[in-house]
Structures are given as structure tokens and as C-alpha cells.
C-alpha positions as CSV (number, residue, x, y, z in Angstrom):
1,M,47.1,37.8,-6.4
2,A,46.0,38.1,-9.2
3,T,46.9,34.6,-11.3
4,T,45.2,33.2,-14.5
5,I,44.9,29.6,-14.5
6,L,44.8,27.3,-17.5
7,A,42.8,24.0,-17.1
8,I,42.7,21.7,-19.6
9,M,39.8,20.0,-20.9
10,E,39.1,16.5,-21.9
11,T,36.1,15.4,-24.3
12,R,34.5,12.1,-25.2
13,D,32.4,11.6,-28.5
14,G,32.8,15.3,-29.0
15,T,31.0,16.1,-25.8
16,V,33.2,17.4,-22.7
17,R,33.7,15.2,-19.5
18,K,32.3,15.6,-16.1
19,V,36.2,15.6,-14.9
20,S,36.9,18.6,-16.9
21,H,34.0,20.4,-15.1
22,E,35.9,19.3,-12.0
23,V,39.3,20.3,-13.2
24,L,37.5,23.7,-13.6
25,A,36.4,23.3,-10.1
26,V,40.6,23.5,-9.2
27,A,41.2,26.2,-11.5
28,R,38.4,28.7,-10.1
29,A,39.7,28.2,-6.8
30,L,43.7,28.8,-7.5
31,A,42.1,31.5,-9.4
32,G,40.1,33.4,-6.4
33,T,37.8,36.4,-7.2
34,S,40.6,38.3,-8.4
35,G,42.3,35.7,-11.0
36,S,40.6,34.2,-13.9
37,V,40.5,31.1,-15.9
38,D,41.1,30.1,-19.4
39,A,39.8,26.3,-20.4
40,V,41.5,25.0,-23.3
41,L,39.5,22.2,-25.4
42,F,40.7,20.7,-28.2
43,A,38.8,18.8,-31.2
44,A,38.4,18.7,-35.1
45,Q,35.4,20.8,-35.2
46,P,34.5,23.3,-31.8
47,P,32.1,21.5,-30.1
48,A,28.3,23.1,-29.4
49,D,28.6,23.0,-25.9
50,A,31.9,24.4,-25.4
51,S,30.1,28.2,-24.0
52,A,28.7,25.8,-21.1
53,L,32.0,25.7,-19.7
54,R,31.1,29.0,-18.5
55,A,29.0,28.0,-16.1
56,F,31.7,25.8,-14.2
57,G,34.2,28.8,-13.7
58,A,36.1,29.4,-17.1
59,D,36.7,33.0,-18.1
60,R,37.5,32.0,-21.0
61,V,36.7,29.2,-23.5
62,L,40.0,28.5,-25.7
63,V,39.3,26.3,-28.9
64,A,42.6,24.9,-30.7
65,A,40.6,22.9,-33.5
66,H,42.8,20.9,-35.6
67,P,42.2,18.5,-38.3
68,D,44.2,15.6,-36.4
69,F,42.1,16.8,-33.1
70,A,39.1,13.9,-33.0
71,R,41.5,11.5,-31.0
72,Y,44.0,12.0,-28.5
73,N,46.9,13.4,-30.2
74,P,49.8,13.7,-28.1
75,D,52.5,15.5,-29.7
76,G,49.7,18.4,-31.0
77,F,48.4,18.8,-27.1
78,A,51.4,19.0,-25.9
79,A,52.7,21.8,-28.2
80,T,49.7,23.8,-27.7
81,I,49.6,23.6,-24.5
82,A,52.9,24.9,-24.4
83,S,52.7,27.7,-26.1
84,L,49.4,28.9,-24.4
85,A,51.7,28.3,-21.5
86,A,53.2,32.0,-21.2
87,G,51.4,34.2,-18.8
88,H,49.6,31.5,-16.5
89,A,51.0,30.0,-13.4
90,V,49.2,27.5,-12.9
91,I,48.0,24.4,-15.6
92,V,45.6,22.0,-14.0
93,F,45.0,18.4,-15.6
94,A,42.8,15.7,-14.6
95,A,44.4,12.5,-13.6
96,T,43.0,10.4,-15.9
97,A,44.5,7.9,-18.5
98,T,44.8,10.8,-21.0
99,G,46.0,13.2,-18.5
100,R,48.6,10.9,-17.4
101,D,49.7,10.9,-20.5
102,L,49.7,14.4,-21.2
103,A,50.8,16.5,-18.6
104,P,54.3,14.8,-18.3
105,R,54.9,15.8,-21.8
106,V,54.0,19.7,-20.9
107,A,56.3,19.3,-18.0
108,A,59.2,18.5,-20.1
109,K,58.7,20.4,-22.8
110,L,58.3,23.5,-20.3
111,G,61.2,22.6,-18.0
112,V,59.0,22.8,-15.0
113,G,58.1,20.1,-12.6
114,L,54.4,18.1,-12.0
115,A,52.5,17.1,-9.2
116,S,50.4,14.3,-10.1
117,D,47.3,12.8,-8.7
118,V,46.9,15.6,-6.3
119,T,43.6,15.5,-3.7
120,G,44.2,18.9,-2.7
121,V,45.9,22.3,-3.9
122,R,46.6,25.5,-3.1
123,V,48.4,29.1,-3.0
124,E,50.5,29.4,-0.3
125,G,53.1,32.5,0.0
126,G,52.9,33.2,-3.0
127,S,53.6,29.1,-4.2
128,V,51.6,26.3,-4.9
129,I,51.8,24.1,-2.5
130,A,49.6,20.5,-3.8
131,T,48.7,17.3,-1.8
132,R,48.8,14.1,-2.7
133,P,48.4,10.7,-0.9
134,V,51.7,8.5,-1.6
135,F,52.5,4.5,-0.2
136,A,48.8,3.1,-1.4
137,G,47.3,5.9,0.6
138,R,49.6,5.4,3.8
139,A,50.7,8.9,4.3
140,I,49.5,12.0,2.5
141,Q,52.8,14.1,1.0
142,N,52.7,18.1,0.6
143,V,54.3,19.4,-2.5
144,R,55.7,23.0,-3.0
145,L,55.9,23.8,-6.9
146,R,58.7,26.1,-7.3
147,G,58.6,26.2,-11.4
148,S,56.6,28.6,-13.5
149,P,53.7,27.7,-14.3
150,A,53.1,25.2,-11.7
151,L,51.7,21.9,-13.4
152,V,49.0,20.1,-11.3
153,S,47.3,16.6,-12.4
154,V,43.9,16.3,-9.9
155,R,42.1,13.1,-9.3
156,P,39.0,12.2,-10.2
157,N,36.1,12.7,-8.3
158,A,38.3,14.6,-5.6
159,F,37.0,17.5,-6.5
160,E,33.4,18.6,-6.4
161,A,32.2,20.3,-9.4
162,L,29.1,22.5,-9.6
163,P,27.7,25.0,-11.8
164,R,28.1,28.3,-10.6
165,D,26.0,31.2,-9.3
166,D,28.6,33.4,-10.6
167,A,28.9,32.2,-13.9
168,R,31.1,34.0,-16.4
169,S,30.5,36.0,-19.0
170,G,33.9,35.3,-21.5
171,G,33.5,34.1,-24.7
172,V,34.7,31.1,-26.8
173,E,38.0,32.1,-28.9
174,P,39.7,30.0,-31.5
175,V,43.6,29.5,-31.1
176,S,46.5,28.8,-33.2
177,V,47.9,25.4,-33.2
178,P,51.7,25.6,-33.7
179,A,53.3,23.2,-35.5
180,F,54.4,19.8,-34.6
181,E,55.7,16.6,-35.6
182,A,52.8,13.3,-34.8
183,R,55.4,11.1,-33.9
184,V,52.2,9.2,-31.9
185,R,49.4,8.7,-33.9
186,V,45.4,6.8,-32.4
187,E,44.1,5.7,-35.2
188,A,41.2,4.0,-33.4
189,V,39.8,3.8,-30.0
190,K,38.6,0.0,-29.1
191,A,36.2,0.0,-26.2
192,A,35.6,-2.9,-24.1
193,E,32.0,-3.6,-23.1
194,K,31.1,-2.6,-19.9
195,A,28.0,-1.1,-18.2
196,A,26.2,1.5,-19.6
197,L,27.1,3.2,-16.1
198,D,30.8,3.7,-15.4
199,V,32.0,3.4,-11.8
200,T,33.6,6.9,-11.7
201,E,30.3,8.5,-12.8
202,A,27.7,7.0,-10.4
203,P,25.8,8.4,-7.7
204,I,25.9,4.9,-5.7
205,V,28.5,2.1,-6.2
206,V,27.6,-1.4,-5.2
207,S,31.2,-3.4,-5.2
208,G,31.8,-7.1,-4.4
209,G,35.3,-8.9,-3.6
210,R,36.6,-12.3,-2.8
211,G,33.8,-12.8,0.0
212,L,31.3,-13.1,-3.1
213,K,33.4,-16.6,-3.3
214,D,32.3,-17.2,-7.0
215,P,31.5,-14.8,-10.0
216,A,28.4,-16.0,-10.6
217,N,27.8,-14.7,-7.3
218,F,28.2,-11.1,-8.5
219,A,24.5,-12.0,-10.5
220,L,23.3,-10.8,-6.3
221,L,25.5,-7.1,-6.2
222,E,23.6,-6.7,-9.9
223,E,20.2,-7.2,-8.6
224,L,21.0,-4.9,-5.8
225,A,22.1,-2.3,-8.4
226,A,18.7,-2.6,-10.5
227,A,16.7,-2.3,-7.3
228,L,18.7,0.9,-6.1
229,G,18.4,2.5,-9.7
230,N,21.4,4.7,-11.5
231,T,23.9,2.7,-10.2
232,A,27.4,1.0,-11.0
233,V,28.8,-2.0,-10.3
234,G,32.6,-2.6,-8.8
235,A,35.1,-4.6,-8.3
236,S,38.1,-5.1,-5.8
237,R,41.5,-5.5,-7.6
238,A,41.4,-9.3,-6.0
239,V,38.0,-10.0,-8.0
240,V,39.7,-8.4,-10.7
241,D,42.8,-10.2,-10.6
242,A,41.0,-13.8,-10.7
243,G,39.5,-12.6,-13.8
244,W,35.6,-12.1,-12.4
245,R,35.2,-9.2,-13.6
246,D,36.6,-6.7,-16.1
247,H,39.4,-4.2,-14.8
248,A,36.9,-1.2,-15.7
249,A,35.2,-1.9,-12.5
250,Q,38.3,-2.1,-10.0
251,V,37.8,0.1,-7.7
252,G,41.4,1.3,-5.5
253,Q,44.8,2.4,-6.2
254,T,45.7,0.7,-9.1
255,G,42.0,1.3,-10.7
256,K,39.5,3.7,-10.6
257,T,38.6,6.7,-7.9
258,V,35.4,7.0,-7.0
259,S,33.4,9.8,-4.7
260,P,29.8,8.9,-4.9
261,G,27.0,9.8,-2.7
262,L,27.1,6.3,-1.8
263,Y,29.2,3.3,-1.4
264,I,28.1,-0.4,-0.4
265,A,31.6,-2.6,0.1
266,V,29.7,-6.2,-0.3
267,G,32.6,-8.8,1.1
268,I,35.8,-6.6,0.6
269,S,38.1,-6.6,4.0
270,G,39.2,-3.1,2.9
271,A,43.0,-3.1,2.0
272,I,44.4,0.0,1.9
273,Q,44.5,0.0,-1.6
274,H,41.2,-0.4,-2.0
275,L,40.3,2.2,0.5
276,A,42.8,4.8,-1.5
277,G,40.0,4.4,-4.4
278,M,36.2,5.0,-2.4
279,R,37.2,6.4,1.0
280,T,36.3,9.9,-0.4
281,A,32.6,8.8,-1.2
282,K,30.0,10.7,0.9
283,T,28.2,7.5,2.8
284,I,30.2,4.1,2.6
285,V,28.0,1.1,3.8
286,A,30.1,-1.7,4.6
287,I,28.8,-5.5,4.7
288,N,31.4,-8.4,5.9
289,R,31.0,-11.4,7.9
290,D,34.2,-10.5,9.9
291,K,33.8,-7.9,12.2
292,D,37.4,-6.7,12.3
293,A,37.4,-6.3,8.7
294,P,39.4,-3.2,8.0
295,I,36.7,-1.8,6.0
296,F,34.5,-1.0,9.1
297,K,37.7,1.0,10.0
298,V,36.1,4.0,7.1
299,A,32.4,2.7,6.9
300,D,29.7,5.3,8.2
301,Y,27.4,2.2,8.7
302,G,28.8,-1.3,8.9
303,I,26.3,-5.1,8.6
304,V,28.4,-7.7,10.0
305,G,26.6,-11.2,9.1
306,D,26.8,-13.4,5.9
307,L,26.5,-11.4,2.6
308,F,24.0,-14.1,1.2
309,E,21.5,-13.5,3.4
310,V,21.8,-10.1,3.6
311,L,22.2,-8.9,0.4
312,P,18.8,-10.6,-0.9
313,R,16.7,-9.1,2.0
314,L,18.2,-5.5,1.5
315,T,17.1,-5.7,-2.4
316,E,13.7,-7.2,-1.0
317,E,13.7,-4.7,1.1
318,I,14.6,-1.9,-1.3
319,R,11.9,-2.8,-3.8
320,K,9.3,-2.2,-1.5
321,V,10.4,0.6,-0.4
322,R,11.0,2.0,-4.3
323,S,7.6,0.5,-5.3
324,E,5.5,2.5,-2.4
325,T,6.8,5.8,-3.5
């Protein structure tokens, strides 16, 4: 079945976000070889890297330029997407903070259903089937979307996005922004101070839990992260609730979903809420003194021992290896 998919892109500081490449990967898979993908960008001025989206699967890049689109504008974005919906079988969003707000607005405008935070999506028998975890990851739900277009928001880091060998040859086209009433306006964005590397973007994540016993002991994780290089430091919900780390570092059902090449869980028991946010990591290493901790059931490698003895030695050995290469 030849289908046209609309992929909703997100930008940050004028640059297309990594999660948008994942949205394109999903859209491209749904479109198949016979269908096409339209990627829509919102901006005050067309971004310089808009055409680069073709390398990730977009046939056409549509730019909705408006003076009010320098920042997220929920009413303007929703009105524009609704105006583009005709002729598209599926609209794909990212299940980010922006996508969680925007996708339901579009669904309400179009009068169709929405499958949110999906980790799998496919076309079967002419219908879109979305797979999403429910009950904090304890069960997997398959949702058949009967409305047209079908709306899905995909969980960040649940899909792999890589530049394609068969880069599309379409162009960058402006689209008209319909009249809209701006009932909500973002005047400014004030970001909390955070590490240079976000846990959702890092190829390696080292996370700590209550087993560290004191917030000062996160210095052990910082040292390990520095020794590994290009590594972000995450935290469990218990640690964040205790005020030891900022919420931006929280990994889990109520935090961020990560899927790095290497995830090291230190002093984390492995409650289902935490596993829901990191179990798709390529390689998982667990360090815990409790040999029966649930984290070991999902770990590829496990170290049963005192983290206060293990971490310094592990950091030292990594430094030695890196100094020899």
C-alpha cells in the first residue's frame, strides 16, 4: 500500500534534534519503498540544516515559517499540522515534552485517536498497529488505530536512526501557516544548569542509586564518567526524590528513556520503573552488593560487590587502558 507519512520535526536553538531523526526512521519504515515521507519543520526562519533531513528518510522537507515560531507555539503548530493532515495516512511525533503537549492537541483538532509513547509501530491489514508499554513496563499493549490519519508519538531512543544510503532527492518547500489564535505563548525558556551531555544523547550512561548512600558519593560516578569519556551521569528516581540529583538526570518511567551503547547501573536495585527507562540499552552492566537485585536479571554483565571498592578500581583500570591507546 502506497502511503504518505507526515513526520513532525523538533528543533532546539535552531538545530534539528536527534529525536527527529528517530521520528523519520519510524516514518520511513511505515512508508516503505512505495510510500513517501514529508517532514515538517517550524521556525521563524528556515533552518540551514533543513535539507539534511533527506539523508534520514524525508522525501520532502516542509518548512512552516512564522515570526511566532522561534519558540514552541502550541496553537500555531497544532493548526499548521491539522492543515497538512489531508492526504497523510499517519502523523508521527516524538514523545518528548513538546510532543506530549502537541500530539493530543492535533488529535483533538482532527477528531482521531492517538497512541502515545510507542516503542513499535507497523501497518497490518491496512491498519496501523502501535506497541506501547503500560503499567510501568509490566505489560505490552498493542493498539489498533482506526481513525485517519493515525497519530503516534514514539518514545525517544526506542528506534535507531542512521543516515541512509538511499538519501532522498526531494526539495525543501515552504508551507502556508493558517490563521490561529495564540491562547498560549512561550515568552522565554530558562534551562536549569546541567551537564554538557544529556543522558538521552550520550553513548554511555553511568547511573547511581540509593546504594551510593550519600549525594557526595556521586563524585565516584563523575570520575568514572570522566575516565570513560563522552559519558553522562544519570540517577534513579529514589535519588532524585531525595534531592541528591536534578530531575534532568533521572532515568526511568517518570524520568528519561535512554538507549546508549553502554549503561552502567551502580547501587540501583532495578525497580520496574527504572528498568522501563533503560532496558533497551545495547549493553547493561550492574554493580550491586545484593546478588538477588532485580537489575541483574536484565544486565549483560554483573558485579556483585561493594561499589565503594569496585568503582575506584574500575576507574583506575579504565584510565590505564585509555592511556595506553
